[in-house]
C-alpha positions as CSV (number, residue, x, y, z in Angstrom):
1,X,-150.4,42.4,15.9
2,X,-149.9,43.4,12.3
3,X,-152.0,46.4,11.2
4,X,-153.1,44.2,8.3
5,X,-155.3,42.2,10.6
6,X,-158.4,43.5,12.4
7,X,-158.1,44.0,16.1
8,X,-161.7,43.8,17.1
9,X,-164.6,41.3,16.5
10,X,-166.6,43.9,14.7
11,X,-163.8,44.8,12.3
12,X,-162.9,41.1,11.8
13,X,-166.5,40.3,10.9
14,X,-166.6,43.2,8.4
15,X,-163.3,42.1,6.8
16,X,-164.5,38.5,6.5
17,X,-167.8,39.6,4.9
18,X,-166.1,41.9,2.4
19,X,-163.5,39.2,1.7
20,X,-160.7,41.5,2.6
21,X,-159.3,38.5,4.5
22,X,-160.1,34.9,4.7
23,X,-161.1,33.1,7.9
24,X,-158.1,30.7,7.4
25,X,-155.7,33.7,7.1
26,X,-157.2,35.3,10.2
27,X,-156.9,32.0,12.2
28,X,-153.4,31.3,11.0
29,X,-152.4,34.8,12.0
30,X,-153.4,34.2,15.6
31,X,-151.8,30.7,15.7
32,X,-148.6,32.4,14.4
33,X,-148.7,35.0,17.2
34,X,-149.3,32.2,19.8
35,X,-146.3,30.3,18.3
36,X,-144.1,33.5,18.4
37,X,-145.1,35.0,21.8
38,X,-146.6,32.3,24.0
39,X,-143.3,30.6,24.9
40,X,-142.7,33.6,27.0
41,X,-146.2,34.6,28.1
42,X,-147.5,31.1,28.7
43,X,-151.2,32.1,28.3
44,X,-152.2,28.8,26.7
45,X,-152.1,25.3,28.1
46,X,-153.1,23.7,24.8
47,X,-153.6,25.0,21.3
48,X,-156.0,23.4,18.8
49,X,-154.0,24.1,15.7
50,X,-155.5,21.6,13.3
51,X,-159.1,21.8,14.5
52,X,-159.1,25.6,14.4
53,X,-157.7,25.6,10.8
54,X,-160.3,23.0,9.6
55,X,-163.1,25.1,11.2
56,X,-161.8,28.2,9.5
57,X,-161.8,26.5,6.1
58,X,-165.4,25.5,6.6
59,X,-166.3,29.1,7.4
60,X,-164.6,30.3,4.2
61,X,-166.6,27.7,2.2
62,X,-169.8,29.1,3.7
63,X,-168.8,32.7,2.8
64,X,-168.3,31.6,-0.8
65,X,-171.5,29.6,-0.8
66,X,-173.9,31.8,1.1
67,X,-172.3,35.2,1.4
68,X,-173.6,35.8,4.9
69,X,-172.0,35.3,8.3
70,X,-173.0,35.6,11.9
71,X,-171.3,38.2,14.1
72,X,-169.2,35.6,15.9
73,X,-168.8,33.2,13.1
74,X,-165.2,32.5,12.2
75,X,-164.0,34.6,15.2
76,X,-160.9,33.1,16.9
77,X,-161.3,33.0,20.7
78,X,-159.6,31.4,23.7
79,X,-161.3,29.5,26.5
80,X,-160.2,29.3,30.2
81,X,-159.3,25.7,31.1
82,X,-162.1,25.2,33.6
83,X,-164.7,25.4,30.9
84,X,-165.5,22.1,29.2
85,X,-165.0,21.5,25.5
86,X,-166.0,18.0,24.6
87,X,-163.1,15.7,23.6
88,X,-160.4,18.1,24.8
89,X,-158.2,18.0,27.9
90,X,-159.7,20.2,30.7
91,X,-157.4,20.4,33.7
92,X,-158.5,23.5,35.7
93,X,-154.6,23.9,35.9
94,X,-154.4,21.1,38.4
95,X,-152.3,17.9,38.4
96,X,-155.3,16.0,39.7
97,X,-157.1,16.6,36.3
98,X,-154.0,16.6,34.1
99,X,-155.3,13.7,31.9
100,X,-159.0,14.5,32.2
101,X,-160.8,14.7,28.8
102,X,-164.2,16.5,28.8
103,X,-167.1,14.2,27.9
104,X,-169.5,17.1,27.0
105,X,-169.6,20.8,26.1
106,X,-170.3,23.5,28.7
107,X,-173.5,25.4,27.9
108,X,-171.6,28.5,26.8
109,X,-169.4,26.4,24.5
110,X,-172.6,24.9,22.8
111,X,-173.9,28.4,22.3
112,X,-170.6,29.6,20.8
113,X,-170.3,26.5,18.6
114,X,-173.8,27.3,17.3
115,X,-172.6,30.8,16.6
116,X,-169.7,29.5,14.7
117,X,-166.8,30.8,16.9
118,X,-163.4,29.2,16.4
119,X,-161.7,27.9,19.6
120,X,-157.9,28.4,19.4
121,X,-157.2,26.6,22.7
122,X,-157.4,26.4,26.4
123,X,-155.8,29.1,28.6
124,X,-153.8,28.9,31.8
125,X,-155.3,29.9,35.2
126,X,-154.8,29.6,39.0
127,X,-155.6,26.0,40.0
128,X,-159.3,25.5,40.3
129,X,-159.6,29.3,39.9
130,X,-158.0,29.9,43.3
131,X,-155.7,32.9,43.1
132,X,-155.2,36.5,42.0
133,X,-152.0,36.1,40.0
134,X,-152.0,33.0,37.8
135,X,-149.0,31.7,39.7
136,X,-150.9,28.8,41.3
137,X,-151.2,26.8,38.1
138,X,-149.7,23.3,38.3
139,X,-148.2,24.0,34.8
140,X,-146.3,27.2,35.6
141,X,-147.2,30.9,35.8
142,X,-148.5,33.2,33.0
143,X,-146.7,36.5,32.5
144,X,-148.1,39.9,31.9
145,X,-147.7,41.0,28.2
146,X,-147.0,44.6,29.3
147,X,-144.1,43.5,31.6
148,X,-143.1,39.8,31.6
149,X,-141.6,40.1,35.1
150,X,-145.1,40.8,36.4
151,X,-148.3,38.7,36.9
152,X,-151.3,39.0,34.6
153,X,-153.7,38.7,37.5
154,X,-155.9,35.8,38.2
155,X,-157.5,33.5,38.1
156,X,-158.3,34.1,34.4
157,X,-154.8,35.4,33.8
158,X,-154.3,33.2,30.8
159,X,-157.4,34.4,29.0
160,X,-156.6,38.1,29.7
161,X,-153.0,37.8,28.8
162,X,-153.9,36.0,25.5
163,X,-156.2,38.9,24.5
164,X,-153.7,41.6,25.6
165,X,-150.8,39.8,23.7
166,X,-152.8,39.7,20.5
167,X,-153.0,35.9,20.6
168,X,-156.8,35.9,20.1
169,X,-159.6,38.4,19.4
170,X,-161.5,37.5,22.6
171,X,-161.7,34.9,25.4
172,X,-163.9,33.4,28.0
173,X,-163.0,33.4,31.7
174,X,-164.7,32.8,35.0
175,X,-165.1,35.3,37.9
176,X,-165.7,34.2,41.6
177,X,-164.3,37.3,43.4
178,X,-162.7,39.3,40.6
179,X,-161.1,36.6,38.5
180,X,-162.1,38.3,35.2
181,X,-162.0,41.9,36.2
182,X,-158.7,42.0,38.2
183,X,-156.6,40.4,35.4
184,X,-158.4,42.5,32.8
185,X,-157.3,45.6,34.7
186,X,-153.7,44.2,35.0
187,X,-153.5,43.4,31.3
188,X,-155.3,46.5,29.9
189,X,-158.3,44.7,28.4
190,X,-162.1,44.7,29.0
191,X,-163.6,42.0,31.2
192,X,-167.2,41.5,32.3
193,X,-168.5,39.6,35.3
194,X,-172.2,39.1,34.5
195,X,-175.0,39.0,37.0
196,X,-175.2,35.7,38.9
197,X,-177.6,33.6,36.9
198,X,-177.3,35.6,33.6
199,X,-174.9,32.9,32.2
200,X,-175.2,29.2,32.7
201,X,-172.5,27.5,34.9
202,X,-173.2,24.1,33.4
203,X,-169.9,22.7,32.3
204,X,-167.8,25.1,34.4
205,X,-165.6,23.3,36.8
206,X,-167.0,24.5,40.2
207,X,-164.9,26.4,42.7
208,X,-167.5,28.3,44.8
209,X,-170.9,27.6,43.3
210,X,-172.8,30.6,44.8
211,X,-170.3,33.0,43.4
212,X,-168.8,31.6,40.1
213,X,-169.9,33.2,36.8
214,X,-168.6,32.7,33.2
215,X,-167.9,36.0,31.4
216,X,-166.3,37.5,28.3
217,X,-162.9,39.2,27.8
218,X,-162.1,41.4,24.8
219,X,-160.3,44.5,23.5
220,X,-163.3,46.7,23.5
221,X,-166.6,47.1,25.4
222,X,-168.5,46.5,22.1
223,X,-166.8,43.1,21.6
224,X,-167.4,42.2,25.2
225,X,-171.1,43.0,24.8
226,X,-171.3,40.9,21.6
227,X,-169.9,37.9,23.5
228,X,-172.1,38.4,26.5
229,X,-175.3,38.4,24.6
230,X,-174.2,35.3,22.7
231,X,-173.7,33.3,26.0
232,X,-176.4,34.6,28.3
233,X,-179.8,33.0,29.0
234,X,-181.6,30.2,30.7
235,X,-180.2,26.7,30.7
236,X,-182.2,23.7,31.9
237,X,-178.9,22.2,33.2
238,X,-178.4,25.1,35.6
239,X,-181.2,25.9,37.9
240,X,-179.7,29.2,38.9
241,X,-179.7,30.6,35.4
242,X,-182.6,32.8,34.2
243,X,-183.9,34.3,31.1
244,X,-183.6,38.1,31.1
245,X,-184.8,41.0,29.0
246,X,-183.1,44.3,28.3
247,X,-184.1,47.1,30.6
248,X,-185.6,50.3,29.3
249,X,-183.6,53.2,30.8
250,X,-185.4,56.5,31.3
251,X,-183.9,59.8,32.3
252,X,-180.2,60.8,32.7
253,X,-177.5,58.5,34.1
254,X,-176.8,58.9,37.8
255,X,-173.4,57.6,38.9
256,X,-172.5,56.6,42.5
257,X,-169.0,57.1,44.0
258,X,-168.6,55.0,47.1
259,X,-166.4,56.6,49.7
260,X,-165.3,53.3,51.1
261,X,-163.6,52.4,47.7
262,X,-161.4,55.6,47.8
263,X,-159.7,55.2,51.2
264,X,-156.2,54.0,52.0
265,X,-154.3,51.4,50.1
266,X,-154.6,53.0,46.7
267,X,-151.3,53.9,45.1
268,X,-150.8,57.6,44.3
269,X,-150.5,57.0,40.6
270,X,-153.6,54.9,40.6
271,X,-155.5,57.5,42.5
272,X,-154.6,60.2,39.9
273,X,-155.7,57.9,37.1
274,X,-159.1,57.2,38.6
275,X,-159.7,60.8,39.5
276,X,-158.9,61.8,35.9
277,X,-161.3,59.2,34.6
278,X,-164.1,60.3,36.9
279,X,-163.6,63.9,36.0
280,X,-163.8,63.0,32.3
281,X,-167.1,61.2,32.9
282,X,-168.4,63.9,35.1
283,X,-167.9,66.5,32.4
284,X,-169.9,64.5,29.9
285,X,-173.3,65.5,31.3
286,X,-174.0,62.7,33.8
287,X,-174.9,63.2,37.4
288,X,-172.3,62.1,40.0
289,X,-173.3,61.3,43.6
290,X,-171.3,60.4,46.6
291,X,-172.7,57.2,48.3
292,X,-171.8,54.8,51.1
293,X,-171.4,51.0,51.1
294,X,-170.9,50.7,54.9
295,X,-170.2,47.0,55.1
296,X,-167.4,47.0,52.5
297,X,-164.7,46.6,55.2
298,X,-166.2,43.2,56.1
299,X,-166.7,41.9,52.6
300,X,-163.3,40.4,52.1
301,X,-163.3,38.5,55.4
302,X,-166.8,37.3,54.6
303,X,-165.7,36.2,51.1
304,X,-162.7,34.2,52.4
305,X,-164.9,32.2,54.7
306,X,-167.7,31.4,52.2
307,X,-165.3,30.5,49.4
308,X,-163.2,28.0,51.3
309,X,-166.4,26.4,52.6
310,X,-167.7,25.9,49.1
311,X,-164.3,24.8,47.8
312,X,-164.2,22.1,50.5
313,X,-167.5,20.7,49.3
314,X,-166.7,21.0,45.6
315,X,-163.2,19.6,45.7
316,X,-164.2,16.6,47.8
317,X,-165.1,14.8,44.5
318,X,-161.4,14.7,43.5
319,X,-160.5,11.6,45.6
320,X,-158.4,9.6,43.2
321,X,-161.1,7.0,42.8
322,X,-163.9,8.2,40.5
323,X,-161.9,10.2,38.0
324,X,-158.7,12.3,37.8
325,X,-155.2,11.5,39.0
326,X,-154.8,8.4,41.3
327,X,-151.8,7.5,43.4
328,X,-152.5,4.0,44.6
329,X,-151.5,3.1,48.2
330,X,-152.0,0.3,50.7
331,X,-155.4,1.3,51.9
332,X,-158.4,3.3,50.6
333,X,-157.7,6.1,53.1
334,X,-154.0,6.2,52.1
335,X,-155.1,6.3,48.4
336,X,-157.2,9.3,49.2
337,X,-154.4,11.1,51.0
338,X,-151.7,10.3,48.5
339,X,-153.8,11.3,45.5
340,X,-155.0,14.6,46.9
341,X,-151.6,15.5,48.5
342,X,-149.9,15.1,45.1
343,X,-152.7,16.1,42.9
344,X,-153.8,19.4,44.6
345,X,-151.5,22.4,44.9
346,X,-150.8,24.3,48.1
347,X,-153.6,27.0,47.7
348,X,-156.2,24.3,46.9
349,X,-155.2,22.3,50.0
350,X,-155.1,25.5,52.1
351,X,-158.7,26.5,51.1
352,X,-160.0,23.0,51.5
353,X,-158.7,22.7,55.0
354,X,-160.0,26.2,56.0
355,X,-163.4,25.3,54.5
356,X,-163.6,22.0,56.4
357,X,-162.8,23.9,59.6
358,X,-165.4,26.6,59.2
359,X,-168.1,24.0,58.3
360,X,-167.2,21.7,61.2
361,X,-169.3,21.1,64.3
362,X,-168.8,24.0,66.8
363,X,-167.5,26.4,64.2
364,X,-170.3,26.5,61.6
365,X,-172.4,29.1,63.5
366,X,-169.4,31.2,64.5
367,X,-167.9,31.5,61.0
368,X,-169.9,30.2,58.1
369,X,-173.4,31.3,59.3
370,X,-172.0,34.7,60.4
371,X,-170.4,35.2,57.0
372,X,-173.7,34.5,55.3
373,X,-175.3,37.2,57.5
374,X,-172.6,39.7,56.5
375,X,-173.2,38.7,52.9
376,X,-176.8,39.7,53.2
377,X,-175.7,43.1,54.7
378,X,-173.3,43.7,51.7
379,X,-176.1,42.9,49.3
380,X,-178.5,45.3,51.1
381,X,-175.9,48.1,50.9
382,X,-175.9,47.8,47.1
383,X,-179.7,47.5,47.0
384,X,-180.0,50.8,48.9
385,X,-177.4,52.5,46.8
386,X,-179.2,51.5,43.6
387,X,-182.3,53.2,44.8
388,X,-180.4,56.5,44.1
389,X,-177.9,55.7,41.3
390,X,-177.8,53.7,38.1
391,X,-174.2,52.5,38.2
392,X,-171.3,52.6,40.7
393,X,-167.7,53.5,39.8
394,X,-164.4,52.5,41.4
395,X,-160.9,51.3,40.7
396,X,-160.9,47.6,39.7
397,X,-157.7,47.0,41.8
398,X,-156.0,49.3,44.3
399,X,-152.6,48.9,42.6
400,X,-151.2,47.8,39.2
401,X,-149.8,44.4,38.4
402,X,-147.1,43.2,40.9
403,X,-143.9,41.3,40.4
404,X,-144.0,37.5,39.9
405,X,-143.2,35.9,43.3
406,X,-143.8,39.2,45.2
407,X,-146.9,38.0,47.2
408,X,-146.7,34.2,47.0
409,X,-145.3,33.8,50.5
410,X,-148.0,35.9,52.1
411,X,-151.5,34.7,51.1
412,X,-153.2,37.6,52.9
413,X,-151.6,40.2,50.8
414,X,-152.6,38.2,47.7
415,X,-156.2,38.1,49.0
416,X,-156.3,41.9,49.3
417,X,-156.2,42.1,45.5
418,X,-159.9,41.3,45.6
419,X,-160.9,44.1,47.9
420,X,-162.9,46.1,45.3
421,X,-164.2,43.1,43.3
422,X,-165.4,40.5,45.8
423,X,-168.3,42.5,47.2
424,X,-169.8,42.5,43.7
425,X,-169.8,38.6,43.7
426,X,-171.2,38.5,47.2
427,X,-174.1,40.6,46.0
428,X,-174.5,38.7,42.7
429,X,-174.2,42.0,40.7
430,X,-172.7,42.6,37.2
431,X,-169.5,44.6,36.9
432,X,-167.0,45.3,34.2
433,X,-163.3,46.5,34.1
434,X,-162.4,49.0,31.4
435,X,-158.8,50.3,30.8
436,X,-158.6,53.9,32.1
437,X,-154.9,54.7,32.1
438,X,-151.4,53.7,33.0
439,X,-149.0,53.9,36.0
440,X,-145.3,53.4,35.0
441,X,-146.4,51.8,31.8
442,X,-148.8,49.3,33.5
443,X,-152.6,49.4,32.9
444,X,-155.1,50.6,35.4
445,X,-158.8,49.4,35.3
446,X,-162.0,51.4,35.9
447,X,-164.7,49.2,37.5
448,X,-168.4,49.8,36.5
449,X,-170.9,48.1,38.8
450,X,-174.6,47.8,37.8
451,X,-177.9,46.6,39.0
452,X,-178.8,42.9,38.8
453,X,-179.4,41.9,35.1
454,X,-178.7,45.5,33.9
455,X,-175.5,44.8,31.9
456,X,-177.0,47.0,29.2
457,X,-176.4,50.2,31.3
458,X,-172.8,49.0,32.1
459,X,-172.1,48.6,28.4
460,X,-173.7,52.0,27.6
461,X,-171.4,53.8,30.1
462,X,-168.4,51.7,29.1
463,X,-168.7,52.6,25.4
464,X,-169.3,56.2,26.3
465,X,-166.1,56.3,28.4
466,X,-164.1,54.6,25.7
467,X,-165.1,57.5,23.3
468,X,-164.2,60.1,25.9
469,X,-160.9,58.4,26.8
470,X,-159.8,58.0,23.2
471,X,-160.8,61.5,22.4
């Protein structure tokens, strides 16, 4: 991005207020970057050129008329394509929704519209958010801006790649088992998975309803914090959402280091980067404490039973009859089969079949019920740890971004990308990935995990680390 244009929300807001740049110029800049770079990156599925320019002109008129401007007013952002924006195509990167137009706004979109944010377009993703590489999209993979032969991570790969490539100032994604944090780590940006219930899921196309959360992606912790506080809060359309208040922190910060997150599977370069990051934080006056999360080894297996079960239920609505793609056949049953066989990709079909199996008679107790019991144990591990510490630190992913096509033939190796992120979703906790270094020119992410509804402490430590990191 040209140095003439601000690179953070806070700087963009200041430049707009001071009339150093117009909102139209700012918006056109990002549209130009998209036009120049996105043919290779493929972060966007659709770009709202005309609508975003018209919105920017209205913001400029308001600045002239009133002089004031909200913090997110006139800020160009991107939106993951499983979040509904009324009147726009919303596909969840699936053929079965290729021609679906949203009939209403997601709650987070209504909040950002009221804040005056400008939506540049909808970003690519793994189909129905099922994946860790953004290769499962029905419309082709997204590429990592740091190395276009590598994946950006998933499932919010389009949103993180767009921010990293300078195609927007910030973006929205969704996180079910690491789908914001893992691609944020791979693309060298900041990504927050909020506490379950902190942000409404109304208008988010469901994948696994007990795990999904909408969250912000940006270049800095401060920008991520701004977006989070703009979209959080109770929504009458989502019974799991709650109204929260900021916590009052007393005393010094105590940081937990879980031994289970520093075992085998971590690359040597990645291990050196995280050790350096922890040393930097340790020398800043905080207290570091070794802790144990003993059921970590079972979390991934537990996650990949619960998720397919919920996928099976949530995707049953895409039957080729009520809405979405229809492939007509001789009988109703054949119409179902043909529509879903063509409309759903291989990963969506795989998880649907696994989910139907684990929920079936004779297997429910052995698999799904057992997984829910393990989920409780994982949550209790975190609850016990947070009796002693304020936050928990780890790598976001055990390794940096892998090559496109490297793991597609072996789903199990792909699933292992979630090993440090999915326990957080099972426990419903907030966590954020912050860039903490590079291995062979590829970004590495530091994961900061906090207590339920204590995003404030995560932001506090994240901003402190950015200052220490940038020296």
